[in-house]
C-alpha positions in Angstrom: 22.6 -16.0 17.4 26.4 -15.8 16.5 27.1 -13.7 18.6 25.9 -16.0 21.3 28.1 -18.7 20.2 31.1 -16.7 20.3 30.3 -15.6 24.1 29.9 -19.2 24.4 33.2 -19.8 23.5 35.1 -17.2 24.8 33.3 -18.4 28.2 34.8 -22.1 27.1 38.5 -20.7 26.8 38.3 -18.7 29.8 37.3 -21.2 32.1 39.9 -23.6 30.3 42.5 -20.9 30.3 42.2 -19.9 34.0 41.5 -23.8 35.7 43.4 -26.9 35.6 40.3 -28.2 36.6 39.1 -30.8 33.9 35.4 -30.1 34.8 35.3 -27.0 34.3 36.8 -27.3 30.7 34.3 -29.6 30.1 31.2 -27.5 31.5 32.4 -24.6 29.3 32.7 -26.7 26.0 29.3 -27.9 27.1 27.8 -24.7 27.5 29.1 -23.4 24.2 28.1 -26.9 22.1 24.8 -25.8 23.9 25.0 -22.0 22.7 25.4 -24.2 19.0 22.9 -26.0 19.0 20.4 -23.4 20.4 21.7 -21.0 17.4 21.2 -23.8 14.8 17.9 -24.5 15.8 16.9 -21.1 15.7 18.5 -20.4 12.1 16.5 -23.1 11.1 13.3 -22.4 12.4 13.7 -18.9 10.8 14.6 -20.4 7.4 11.7 -22.8 7.7 9.2 -19.1 8.7 11.0 -17.5 5.8 10.5 -19.8 3.4 6.8 -20.4 4.4 6.3 -16.8 4.3 7.7 -16.2 0.5 5.7 -19.4 -0.5 2.4 -17.5 0.4 3.5 -13.9 -0.9 4.3 -15.9 -4.1 0.9 -17.7 -3.8 -1.0 -13.9 -3.0 0.5 -12.5 -6.0 -0.3 -15.5 -8.2 -3.8 -14.8 -7.5 -4.1 -11.2 -7.3 -2.5 -11.3 -11.1 -5.3 -13.7 -11.7 -7.8 -11.7 -10.7 -6.3 -8.5 -12.3 -6.3 -10.6 -15.5 -9.9 -11.9 -15.0 -11.1 -7.9 -14.5 -8.9 -6.7 -17.2 -11.0 -9.3 -19.2 -14.0 -8.3 -18.2 -13.6 -4.4 -18.7 -12.6 -5.2 -22.0 -15.7 -7.6 -22.9 -18.0 -5.0 -21.6 -16.5 -1.7 -23.9 -17.0 -4.6 -27.5 -20.2 -2.8 -29.0 -23.0 -4.7 -29.0 -23.9 -6.2 -32.4 -26.3 -4.0 -34.3 -30.1 -4.3 -34.9 -30.9 -5.8 -38.2 -32.6 -3.1 -40.3 -36.5 -3.2 -40.3 -36.6 -2.7 -44.2 -34.0 -5.7 -44.4 -37.0 -8.1 -42.7 -39.4 -7.1 -45.3 -37.9 -8.0 -48.0 
């Protein structure tokens, strides 16, 4: 992206230096401005996409952590011994 801006700026300077025409310089400046605007737009889109991806990754990580905690709790609960049955003699007394 930055490369495009630099190329457009170099082209603008080259055209302005080689030509006495104000139109050529104006056209080169317009091309450089257009390239800069396109570069900014692309950078903004990339930043938005990166933020969206990071948000989705954070949500997925939280969901996975919650499921892991639930699974660990279920596993711990299933390992607890059952309450011992009351002895038969105790029930008769």
